[in-house]
C-alpha positions as CSV (number, residue, x, y, z in Angstrom):
1,M,62.8,27.9,-75.6
2,D,62.3,28.7,-79.7
3,Y,61.3,32.1,-80.8
4,F,58.8,31.3,-83.2
5,D,57.9,29.2,-79.6
6,K,58.0,31.6,-77.7
7,I,56.1,33.5,-80.3
8,Y,53.2,31.7,-79.8
9,K,53.0,30.8,-76.4
10,E,52.8,34.9,-76.2
11,A,50.3,35.5,-78.1
12,S,48.1,32.2,-77.0
13,G,49.2,30.7,-74.1
14,V,49.7,27.3,-75.7
15,D,53.0,25.5,-75.3
16,I,53.5,23.9,-78.3
17,R,55.8,21.3,-77.5
18,E,53.9,20.6,-74.8
19,Q,51.3,19.8,-77.6
20,K,54.0,18.3,-79.8
21,R,54.8,15.8,-77.5
22,I,51.0,15.0,-76.9
23,W,50.2,14.9,-80.5
24,D,46.4,14.4,-80.1
25,E,43.4,16.0,-81.9
26,R,43.8,19.3,-79.6
27,G,47.4,19.2,-79.8
28,R,47.1,19.4,-84.2
29,G,44.6,22.1,-83.9
30,Y,47.2,24.1,-81.9
31,Y,49.9,22.9,-84.6
32,G,48.3,24.0,-87.5
33,E,47.3,27.7,-85.2
34,Y,51.3,27.6,-85.0
35,R,52.3,27.1,-88.5
36,V,49.7,29.7,-90.0
37,M,50.9,33.0,-87.0
38,Q,54.4,31.8,-87.7
39,E,54.1,32.5,-91.5
40,L,51.5,35.7,-90.9
41,Y,54.1,36.3,-88.0
42,Q,57.2,36.0,-90.8
43,N,56.2,37.5,-94.1
44,L,52.5,39.1,-94.1
45,P,53.0,43.1,-95.8
46,G,51.6,45.8,-94.3
47,Q,50.9,47.1,-90.3
48,C,48.8,44.1,-89.1
49,K,48.7,43.0,-85.4
50,I,47.5,39.0,-84.4
51,L,45.7,37.8,-81.7
52,M,44.8,34.4,-80.9
53,N,42.5,32.2,-79.1
54,L,40.5,34.8,-78.4
55,N,37.3,34.1,-76.0
56,V,33.8,36.3,-77.3
57,P,31.0,36.7,-75.2
58,I,28.2,35.8,-77.2
59,G,25.2,36.7,-74.3
60,D,23.5,34.3,-72.0
61,G,27.7,33.0,-70.1
62,K,28.8,31.8,-73.5
63,I,31.2,32.3,-75.6
64,T,32.8,31.6,-79.5
65,E,35.8,31.3,-79.7
66,I,38.3,32.5,-82.0
67,D,41.7,31.4,-83.6
68,L,43.8,33.8,-84.5
69,L,42.3,38.0,-85.6
70,L,44.3,39.4,-87.7
71,I,44.4,43.0,-87.5
72,H,45.5,44.7,-90.7
73,E,45.7,48.3,-92.5
74,T,42.9,46.3,-95.0
75,G,40.6,45.3,-92.7
76,I,39.6,43.0,-90.3
77,F,40.4,38.8,-91.3
78,V,38.7,36.3,-89.3
79,F,40.8,32.9,-89.1
80,E,39.2,29.4,-89.0
81,I,42.1,26.7,-89.1
82,K,42.3,23.3,-90.2
83,H,45.3,20.2,-89.1
84,Y,43.2,17.9,-91.3
85,K,44.8,15.2,-93.4
86,G,43.2,13.8,-96.5
87,T,40.8,14.6,-99.6
88,I,38.7,17.4,-97.9
89,Y,35.1,18.1,-100.2
90,G,32.7,20.6,-99.7
91,S,30.9,23.5,-101.1
92,N,31.3,27.6,-99.4
93,N,26.8,27.5,-97.9
94,G,26.5,23.3,-97.4
95,K,26.1,21.7,-93.7
96,V,28.9,20.3,-93.7
97,W,32.4,19.0,-95.2
98,T,33.8,14.8,-95.9
99,Q,37.3,14.2,-95.2
100,Y,38.2,11.5,-97.7
101,F,40.6,8.7,-97.4
102,R,40.6,6.4,-100.4
103,T,41.9,3.4,-97.4
104,S,39.8,4.5,-94.6
105,K,36.1,5.5,-93.9
106,N,35.1,9.8,-94.2
107,H,34.5,11.6,-91.7
108,T,32.3,14.6,-92.5
109,F,32.7,18.2,-89.8
110,N,30.8,21.3,-89.7
111,N,31.1,23.8,-92.9
112,P,34.0,25.9,-92.1
113,V,32.7,28.6,-93.6
114,L,29.2,28.8,-91.2
115,Q,31.1,28.2,-88.0
116,N,33.3,31.5,-89.0
117,D,30.6,33.6,-90.0
118,Y,29.3,33.3,-86.3
119,H,32.8,34.1,-85.5
120,I,32.1,37.2,-87.3
121,K,28.9,38.1,-86.4
122,A,29.6,38.1,-82.2
123,L,33.5,40.6,-83.1
124,Q,30.1,43.1,-85.3
125,Y,28.3,43.3,-81.6
126,Y,32.0,45.0,-80.7
127,L,33.5,46.2,-84.0
128,P,29.8,47.1,-85.6
129,N,30.7,49.2,-88.7
130,A,34.4,47.1,-89.5
131,P,35.4,45.4,-92.5
132,F,36.1,41.6,-91.8
133,H,36.8,38.8,-94.0
134,S,36.6,35.7,-93.4
135,V,39.6,32.6,-94.0
136,I,39.9,29.6,-94.3
137,V,43.1,27.4,-93.6
138,F,44.1,23.6,-94.0
139,T,47.5,23.0,-92.5
140,H,48.3,19.3,-93.3
141,G,51.1,19.3,-95.6
142,E,48.9,16.3,-97.3
143,C,45.6,17.7,-97.6
144,D,43.8,17.9,-101.4
145,L,41.0,20.9,-101.5
146,R,38.3,20.4,-103.3
147,I,35.4,23.3,-102.4
148,T,32.8,24.6,-104.2
149,N,33.1,28.7,-103.6
150,N,31.1,31.0,-105.3
151,D,31.6,34.2,-102.3
152,P,35.1,36.4,-104.5
153,S,35.2,37.9,-100.6
154,L,35.7,34.0,-98.9
155,Q,39.2,32.9,-98.8
156,I,39.7,28.9,-98.5
157,C,43.3,27.7,-99.0
158,S,46.1,25.3,-98.0
159,L,49.3,26.7,-96.1
160,H,50.8,27.1,-98.6
161,S,48.8,28.8,-100.7
162,L,48.5,31.5,-97.8
163,L,50.6,34.2,-98.2
164,S,50.0,34.0,-102.2
165,S,46.7,34.6,-101.8
166,L,45.7,37.0,-98.1
167,S,47.9,39.6,-100.3
168,T,46.2,38.9,-103.7
169,K,43.5,40.0,-101.5
170,M,45.3,42.8,-99.9
171,N,46.4,44.5,-103.2
172,E,42.5,44.7,-103.9
173,L,41.1,46.4,-100.9
174,P,42.0,49.7,-99.4
175,I,43.6,50.8,-96.9
176,Q,40.9,51.1,-94.0
177,Y,43.0,51.5,-91.3
178,S,46.0,54.0,-89.7
179,P,49.1,52.6,-87.1
180,H,46.4,54.2,-84.8
181,D,43.1,52.9,-85.5
182,I,45.0,48.6,-85.8
183,E,46.0,49.9,-81.8
184,N,42.6,51.1,-80.4
185,I,41.0,47.9,-82.0
186,F,43.6,46.0,-80.9
187,S,43.6,47.1,-77.6
188,S,39.9,46.9,-77.2
189,L,39.9,43.1,-77.9
190,L,42.5,42.3,-75.7
191,P,40.8,41.7,-72.9
192,F,39.4,38.7,-75.2
193,S,42.4,37.2,-75.3
194,P,45.4,35.0,-73.1
195,M,48.2,37.3,-74.1
196,K,50.0,38.3,-72.4
197,E,51.8,40.9,-74.1
198,E,51.6,42.1,-77.4
199,V,52.4,39.9,-81.2
200,S,52.6,43.3,-83.1
201,I,54.0,42.1,-87.0
202,A,54.9,45.6,-88.3
203,E,57.6,45.7,-85.1
204,K,58.5,41.6,-85.2
205,P,62.4,42.4,-84.6
206,P,64.2,39.8,-87.3
207,L,64.9,35.5,-87.0
208,P,68.5,35.1,-86.7
209,L,69.5,33.3,-89.2
210,H,70.4,29.8,-87.4
211,E,68.0,29.9,-84.8
212,F,65.2,30.0,-88.8
213,I,67.3,27.3,-90.4
214,E,66.9,25.4,-87.0
215,V,63.3,26.5,-86.1
216,M,62.9,25.1,-90.2
217,N,64.1,22.2,-89.9
218,R,63.0,20.7,-87.0
219,D,59.3,20.6,-88.6
220,L,60.6,19.9,-91.9
221,V,62.2,16.1,-89.6
222,A,58.8,15.9,-88.0
223,E,56.5,15.7,-91.5
224,R,59.1,14.1,-93.2
225,Q,58.6,11.1,-90.2
226,E,55.3,12.2,-90.9
227,L,55.8,11.4,-94.7
228,Q,57.5,7.8,-94.4
229,D,55.2,6.2,-92.0
230,N,52.0,6.9,-93.8
231,Y,54.3,6.2,-97.3
232,N,55.2,2.5,-95.2
233,N,51.5,1.8,-95.1
234,K,50.1,2.5,-98.3
235,A,52.8,0.8,-99.8
236,K,51.6,-2.8,-98.0
237,Q,48.1,-1.6,-98.5
238,L,49.3,-1.2,-102.1
239,E,50.9,-4.6,-101.9
240,L,47.4,-6.0,-100.5
241,R,44.9,-5.1,-103.6
242,K,48.2,-5.7,-105.7
243,K,47.7,-9.4,-105.5
244,K,43.8,-9.6,-104.7
245,I,43.7,-7.9,-108.1
246,Y,45.9,-10.3,-109.3
247,L,44.0,-12.7,-108.2
248,N,41.0,-12.0,-109.5
249,S,42.6,-11.6,-112.7
250,I,43.6,-15.2,-112.9
251,V,40.0,-16.1,-112.5
252,I,38.8,-14.8,-114.3
253,S,40.8,-15.4,-117.3
254,I,40.4,-18.7,-116.6
255,I,36.7,-18.8,-117.0
256,C,36.5,-16.9,-119.7
257,G,39.1,-19.3,-121.7
258,I,36.8,-22.2,-120.6
259,L,34.0,-20.2,-122.3
260,S,35.3,-18.9,-125.2
261,I,35.6,-22.7,-126.4
262,L,32.1,-23.4,-125.5
263,F,31.4,-20.5,-127.1
264,C,30.7,-20.6,-131.7
265,L,32.7,-19.5,-133.2
266,Y,30.8,-16.2,-134.4
267,Q,31.1,-15.5,-130.8
268,A,34.2,-15.6,-130.4
269,Q,35.4,-11.8,-131.7
270,E,32.2,-11.3,-128.5
271,C,33.5,-12.9,-126.6
272,D,37.0,-11.9,-126.3
273,E,36.3,-7.5,-126.7
274,K,34.4,-8.4,-123.2
275,I,37.2,-10.2,-121.0
276,S,39.6,-7.1,-122.5
277,T,37.0,-5.1,-121.5
278,A,35.7,-6.7,-117.2
279,Q,40.5,-7.0,-117.2
280,L,39.8,-3.7,-118.0
281,E,36.8,-2.4,-115.3
282,V,38.2,-4.2,-112.7
283,E,41.7,-2.8,-112.6
284,K,40.4,0.6,-112.8
285,M,38.9,0.2,-109.8
286,A,41.4,0.1,-108.5
287,Q,41.7,4.3,-109.2
288,N,38.0,4.2,-108.9
289,F,36.3,5.6,-105.2
290,K,36.1,8.9,-105.5
291,H,33.6,10.8,-102.7
292,V,30.0,12.2,-104.1
293,N,28.8,14.6,-100.7
294,E,25.2,13.2,-101.0
295,L,23.1,11.2,-103.4
296,N,20.1,13.3,-104.0
297,D,21.8,15.9,-104.7
298,G,21.5,17.1,-109.3
299,N,17.6,16.9,-108.8
300,I,16.6,13.4,-108.3
301,E,13.2,13.5,-106.9
302,F,12.3,16.4,-110.2
303,I,14.0,14.4,-113.3
304,A,12.1,10.7,-110.7
305,G,8.1,12.4,-111.9
306,M,9.3,12.2,-115.4
307,I,11.0,9.4,-115.9
308,L,9.3,5.9,-113.7
309,L,11.3,2.3,-114.0
310,D,10.0,-0.5,-115.2
311,N,11.6,-4.9,-115.6
312,L,14.9,-4.2,-112.8
313,V,17.2,-6.9,-112.9
314,L,20.0,-6.5,-110.4
315,S,22.3,-9.6,-110.3
316,Q,25.2,-11.8,-109.7
317,S,26.7,-12.7,-113.1
318,P,26.5,-16.2,-113.8
319,D,29.5,-15.6,-116.4
320,I,31.9,-13.9,-114.9
321,V,33.5,-13.9,-110.9
322,D,32.5,-11.1,-108.6
323,A,30.2,-8.5,-111.6
324,V,26.7,-7.6,-111.1
325,D,24.7,-7.5,-114.4
326,F,22.1,-4.9,-114.1
327,S,19.6,-3.6,-116.5
328,C,16.2,-2.2,-116.2
329,D,13.3,-0.1,-118.7
330,L,13.1,3.8,-118.9
331,V,9.7,4.8,-119.1
332,A,8.8,8.3,-120.3
333,N,6.2,9.8,-117.8
334,S,5.1,13.1,-119.2
335,N,3.5,14.3,-122.1
336,D,5.8,17.7,-122.6
337,Y,9.4,16.8,-120.8
338,G,12.0,14.0,-121.4
339,I,16.0,13.3,-120.5
340,R,18.5,12.8,-122.5
341,L,21.5,10.3,-122.1
342,T,25.2,11.7,-123.0
343,E,27.8,11.1,-124.0
344,N,29.2,11.3,-120.2
345,T,26.4,9.8,-118.7
346,K,27.7,7.4,-115.5
347,Y,26.3,4.8,-112.8
348,I,26.4,5.0,-109.7
349,V,27.3,3.2,-107.5
350,M,27.2,2.7,-103.5
351,T,28.4,0.3,-101.4
352,K,26.8,-0.8,-98.1
353,D,30.2,0.1,-96.0
354,G,30.0,3.8,-97.7
355,K,32.2,3.2,-100.6
356,I,31.1,4.9,-104.3
357,A,32.7,3.1,-108.0
358,E,31.7,5.5,-110.9
359,Y,30.7,3.1,-114.2
360,D,30.8,5.3,-117.6
361,M,27.1,4.4,-119.3
362,F,28.5,4.6,-123.6
363,D,32.2,2.3,-124.0
364,S,34.2,0.8,-127.1
365,L,31.4,-2.0,-127.1
366,N,28.2,0.6,-126.9
367,K,29.2,3.3,-128.4
368,Y,27.3,6.5,-127.7
369,S,24.4,8.4,-129.9
370,S,22.0,11.2,-130.3
371,L,18.9,8.9,-130.1
372,Y,19.8,7.8,-126.4
373,K,15.5,9.5,-124.9
374,V,13.3,9.0,-123.4
375,G,10.1,10.7,-124.1
376,K,6.9,10.1,-124.4
377,S,6.3,12.2,-128.1
378,T,9.0,10.5,-129.6
379,F,11.1,7.5,-127.2
380,P,9.3,6.4,-125.2
381,I,10.8,3.3,-123.3
382,F,14.3,3.3,-123.5
383,N,16.6,-0.4,-121.7
384,I,19.4,0.2,-120.1
385,K,21.7,-2.4,-119.1
386,K,25.4,-2.2,-117.6
387,Q,27.4,-4.5,-115.9
388,F,29.2,-3.5,-112.4
389,Y,33.0,-6.0,-112.0
390,N,35.0,-6.5,-108.8
391,I,31.5,-5.9,-106.6
392,D,28.5,-8.6,-104.9
393,V,24.7,-7.6,-105.8
394,Q,24.0,-8.4,-101.7
395,D,27.0,-5.4,-101.1
396,I,25.2,-2.6,-103.2
397,S,22.7,-0.1,-101.4
398,Y,21.4,2.5,-103.8
399,I,22.6,3.4,-108.1
400,K,22.0,6.1,-109.6
401,L,22.8,8.1,-113.1
402,T,24.4,10.7,-113.8
403,K,25.1,13.6,-116.3
404,I,21.5,13.2,-118.3
405,S,19.9,16.5,-119.4
406,L,16.8,17.6,-119.6
407,W,15.2,18.3,-123.5
408,R,11.5,19.6,-123.9
409,K,8.7,19.1,-127.2
410,N,8.5,21.5,-129.5
411,I,11.8,23.3,-128.8
412,N,14.5,21.4,-130.4
413,S,14.2,18.4,-128.8
414,N,18.4,18.4,-129.1
415,K,18.4,21.5,-126.9
416,D,19.0,20.9,-123.7
417,L,17.3,23.2,-120.6
418,I,19.0,22.2,-117.7
419,T,22.1,19.9,-118.3
420,D,23.6,17.3,-115.9
421,L,20.6,16.4,-114.0
422,E,20.2,12.2,-112.1
423,L,18.1,9.4,-111.7
424,E,17.6,7.0,-108.7
425,L,17.6,3.3,-110.5
426,Y,17.6,1.5,-107.0
427,S,18.1,2.5,-102.9
428,T,17.4,0.2,-100.8
429,Q,16.6,2.6,-98.0
């Protein structure tokens, strides 16, 4: 058995070689824990010890399981480890996070920060005065973190940045525990762990170079094979998408050519510009899908009370294939407040299968102006219109405006009171 495989089995009671052979969801979770332990065991400075897979009682015969606990001279670091790939969206205080894939269905999961807070509360019963630190680690090589974190005491990071993140944190903290203190805490929590022998980072023997290279090479071969498989699948999907976009482009070009012949000479220039814009939008759509965590963020209900919608039209375009025409009037409903469209104002369109696309309100044909605002005292009604490309009208489930601002009458109407607000325009729910 390899050196680190043996250490991990002693610390966690899990045979990582067997888990790699099975490679189910639980096995991938164990592999993530194994990688974190390996990183800490080789590189972390300072006096410390680790415990893994602790089952801590929380009353009524229940327990909570903690992936990894690091008892360090600067405090106690509680780890929640996820071996997820894809783009991860969320915030440190949100209830759920989302795992987003460009080519498959999104997946939501409970916020691991709140999960780890629960683990820390369980440990505080046994160590009420201990300085605890929460660490959330994502270990998959194809994981892109897009997490909003406004808690400076919380660390959310990937495996490759774990050591630098921990080292920076520990350098800022005072020394809390002597080696004797660390041993006492370790002994008090050891009964909750499957560990049969101590695993101390500070006292570990050096790993022979040839064994270390062999372990690293095996992991790299496995990861390289996984990356190759993912690359092959994505290449096939991109080839199919390329053919579809190419066919759509041909159809649109033919239709636009026929229409340009029928149009009068004075409309030819405008027609060419619209065709060019439509073509750019179709090509952009292939790269413009991205995740939005919640539909009702950005104070939609707050703005909805000030702006009413009238003369809403949502229909399939008679001129362009796979395009939808949208228009409506924004009507001011407040005597004192109004909204202003900004250079960054966008349409967010969600389809029934959960995909989300963004469209800029202002472009080369529709130039932005600071006069684009709605308020009873100035511009009580404002008409907006847009074409959404590469989509059918029956597939649309939700439309909203983002990046709009709030202003108030008699207080410099060009100065925004609140920015980054949103307004719901259409919903099938």
